[in-house]
C-alpha positions in Angstrom: 139.2 101.2 107.5 142.8 100.6 106.6 145.1 103.1 105.1 146.1 102.0 101.6 149.6 103.5 102.0 150.3 101.5 105.2 148.7 98.2 104.1 150.5 98.0 100.7 147.3 98.3 98.6 148.7 101.5 96.9 150.8 99.3 94.7 147.7 97.7 93.2 146.2 101.1 92.5 149.4 102.2 90.8 149.3 99.0 88.7 145.7 99.6 87.7 146.4 103.2 86.7 149.5 102.2 84.7 147.6 99.4 82.9 144.8 101.9 81.9 147.4 104.3 80.6 149.2 101.5 78.6 145.9 100.3 77.1 145.1 103.9 76.0 148.5 104.3 74.4 148.1 100.9 72.6 144.7 102.0 71.2 146.2 105.3 70.1 149.0 103.5 68.3 146.7 101.0 66.7 144.3 103.7 65.5 147.1 105.7 63.9 148.7 102.6 62.2 145.7 100.7 60.9 143.4 103.5 59.8 144.2 104.6 56.2 143.6 108.3 55.5 142.0 108.6 52.1 143.2 111.4 49.8 140.5 114.0 49.5 140.2 115.7 46.1 139.9 119.4 46.0 136.4 120.6 45.1 136.1 122.9 42.2 133.0 125.0 41.9 131.5 126.2 38.6 132.2 129.9 38.4 130.9 130.3 34.9 127.5 132.0 35.2 125.7 131.7 31.8 122.1 132.5 32.9 121.0 135.4 35.0 119.4 134.5 38.2 116.0 136.0 37.4 115.5 133.6 34.5 115.8 130.5 36.6 112.6 128.7 37.4 111.5 128.1 41.0 109.9 124.7 41.3 107.4 124.3 44.1 107.1 120.9 45.6 103.8 120.0 47.1 104.1 117.7 50.0 101.3 115.5 51.3 100.3 116.5 54.8 100.8 113.8 57.3 98.5 115.3 59.9 95.2 116.9 59.4 94.7 120.0 61.5 91.5 120.8 63.3 89.3 123.4 61.7 88.5 125.0 65.0 91.0 125.5 67.8 90.1 125.2 71.4 
């Protein structure tokens, strides 16, 4: 096996590494330039409590069962 430092192949490895770094930098620049950040409105919660909590109705939702269980377990 040849030593890459002696045979001159190290130059190709450095070019490969540099090209990967350049591509990563270009993708970072493109993502910061072309993606518009939308303005997010501040959420305002209703703090006016007109009804006490004990008067609110609890609605029970009956869901259809997808699976039928066995009556006897084994």
